[in-house]
N, C-alpha and C positions, 0 to 999 in steps of 0.2 A: 592207308596213309603211312608213309615211311616214318619210323620212329627217329626222333632227333638223336644225334650222337651222344648228347649228354644223358639221355635216358638209357641208352645201351650201356654206357659206362656205369651208371648207377646200379643196373641189374647185376653187373659183375662185382659190385662191392667197392668200386673205386670211382673217384671223381676226377678223371683225367681230361678236363676240359679247359680250354683257354678262356680268358676273359672276353666277353662278347661286347660288341658295340650296342647291339640291340637284343632284347629278349621280348618276344611277343607271344601272348597267350590269347588266341582269338578263335571263335567258332565260325559259323557262316557269316558272310558279310565282310570278309577281308580278303583282299588279293594282294600278296606281297610284291608281285612283279619283279623288277630288277633288284629290289632291296633284298630279295631272298639270297642272292649270291653273296652279299656282304654280311648277312646275318650268320652264315656258316653253322647251320644247325640250331639256331636260336628260336625258331618258330615251333611252339609246343602244341599247336592245334588247340582243341578245347580241353586243356589240362585242368586237373583239380586245383583247388586253392592251395592245398598243402604242397603239391609238387611245384606249382608256379612260385610259391614263396621260397622253396628250397633252392630252385634254380636261380632266382633273382638274387638271393643272398650269397650263394656260392660264386656266381659268375660276375657279380657287381657290374652290370651293364651301364653304359653311359645313358641309354634310353630304355625305358620299360613301358610297354603298351599292353594293357590287359582289358578284357571285357569288363564292363561295369558290373555284371553279375557272373560269378563263376560258381561251379559246383562246390558247395561247402561254405562259401563266404562271398565277399565282393571286393571291388577295387578299393573301397574306403578302408576296409580292415587291412588289406595288404599295405596300403600307404602308412597306416599307423604302425604296423609291425616293422616295416623297413626303417621308419624314423627312430624306432627304439633299438634297432640292431647295432648301432654304433659302427656302421660300415666306414671304411676309409674314405669312400666317396659315395654319396647317395645319388641315385639316378634322377634324371628328368623323367617324370612319369606322365603318361597319357592314359586316359580312360576311353575305351571304345563304347559308345552309347547307342543302343537300339533306337530306331525311329520312334518318336513319340515320348521318349523318356528324358529329353534334354533338360527341361526345366526342373524336373524332380532330381536329376543327377547334379545339377548346379547347386541345389540346396543341400544335398547330401555330402558333397565334396568340399563345401565352403570351409576354409580354414585348415585344410589338410595339406596344402602345398602341391596338389596335383596341378601340373602345368597347363593342361588343356583337355577339353572334352572333344572328342572327334566322333562325329555321327557316322554310323554304319549305313550303307556299305562304304568301306574305305579302302584305299590302296596304299602300298608301300611308299609311292611317290608323295601322297598326301601327308603321310607321317613325317617323311623327311623334310618336306616344306614347312610343316608346323614347327619343327624344332630347330630350324636353321639359324634362328636368332637367339636361341636360348643361351644363357650364361649361368654362372655359379648361383645367382639368386633364384634361378628357376628349378634348382634341384630340391628334392624333398628336404624339409628342415630336420634338424637333429632334435629328438625329443628331449624336453627339459631345458633346452638352451633358449633363453629369452632375456628380455631386458633386465628383469629382476635378478636372475642368476648371474648375469655378466656384471651388473652393477655391484652385486654383493662382493665379488672378488676384487674388482677394481678399487672400490672404496677402501678395502682393507690394506691395499698397498699404496694408498695416498691419492688416488684420482678423485677429482672434484666433478660431480655430475653436472655442475653448472657450466663447465667449460665446453665450448663447442667441439674442441678436439677429442674430448672424452666420448661424445656421441659418435664421432667418426670411428674411434677405436672400438667401441661396442659393436657397431655395424660390421666392421672388418672381422671381428672375432666370430660373430654369428654366421657370417658367410663362410669363413674358413672351416667352421664345424661341419658344414655341408659337404666340403671336399678338401680333406687335409692334404691332398697332393699339391694344392695350390700354394703351400708354404714355400715351395721352391720358386714360385713366380708371382709373388705378391704384387709387384709393380705392374705386371702384365695382366693378371686375372682378377685381383681383389680390389686394389685401390681405384682402378678405372670405374668399377661397378659402384663403389662407395661414392665416387665423385658424381656419377650419373644419378644416383638416388637422391643426392642433396643438391644437384644442379650447380656444382662447383667445379673449378679447375682441379685436376688431379694433383698438381704441385702444391696448391694451397691446402688441399685436404691433408697431404702428407706433412706439410709444415705444421699445421694445427695439431695433428696427432703427436708429432715430436715435441711440440711445446707442452702439450698436456702431460706427456711422459716425463719431461724434464721437471715440471712442477711437482709431479707425484714423487719423484726421487729426491727432491729437495725437502719435501714436507712429510713424506710418509714414514712408516715404521721400517727401519732397516731389518729388524728381525723377521717381520712378515714378508718383506721383499726377498730375503734370503731363503725363507721357507718355501717360496714359490719357485725361485730361480736357481737356488743353490750356488754351485761354483761358477755360474755364468756371470755372477757379480764379483768382481775383485778390485783391488786397489788401482790396477791399470785401466780397466775398462769402465769402472764406475757404475754402469747400468747396462742392461741388455739392449740389443738392437730392437727396432720396432717390430721386425719380423719375429724375433725370439719372444717378445712380449706377447704378440697375438697367438703364436704357436703354443706357448706354455699355458696360457689361460684357456685356450681352446681344448687342450688335452685334459686339463683339470675338469672342465665342464663335461666333456664327453665321458670321462671316467667316473664322474660323480664325486670326486674327492674335494675336500675342503682344505683351506690353508690352516696349518697348525695354529691353534690358539696360543 
């Protein structure tokens, strides 16, 4: 089997590879079909766990499909490692499951954020169809980012957990941690997903989030707000935008930093 271009680059001591839309590590039971032309060297064959992890972290694919069992580890361990890697964008992950292992695999992958289990034999067209409706909520979660950690920061700067808008802000921040590139398109990629999660209109969701932020800035500690946002708060602007709020809190959570006491 031909070695993928990324492996050739690694042997030469350099990682001159482009970001891939797909990275697939699969043994028998997978036929890429027309998808192989789009992957551009991203099919690894039955690669080891260490090599698959290295390629996935380096190339930051949109979609990652791996065998449920790989030499040295499994898809569950790879999902945990990627969640801890603080990538700019976590992939939508699929696990390719041998026949007869579906129920066991469902139990093993529960709570890890793996988007779907695909039974082998599988084809590239099946994988493409599986992910065609995936959005930011279907990417692997960012390790350590949860309701408690988000609430901890928001409370310090004045947000009330009882407000409906605060819950929407928390959800938007958690989603943004999965794909920080969406900070440039919050209205198109994050807020619609928040609205869908809560069954509300996007406009009402954003209005409730802004009201919660206005309330926090009128009742919270200016010192702690400045500690988080620095020079983005001044006499003219008064407070950051909703996007700046979500981005700053998401970066704090991803880096594990706390607000200065």
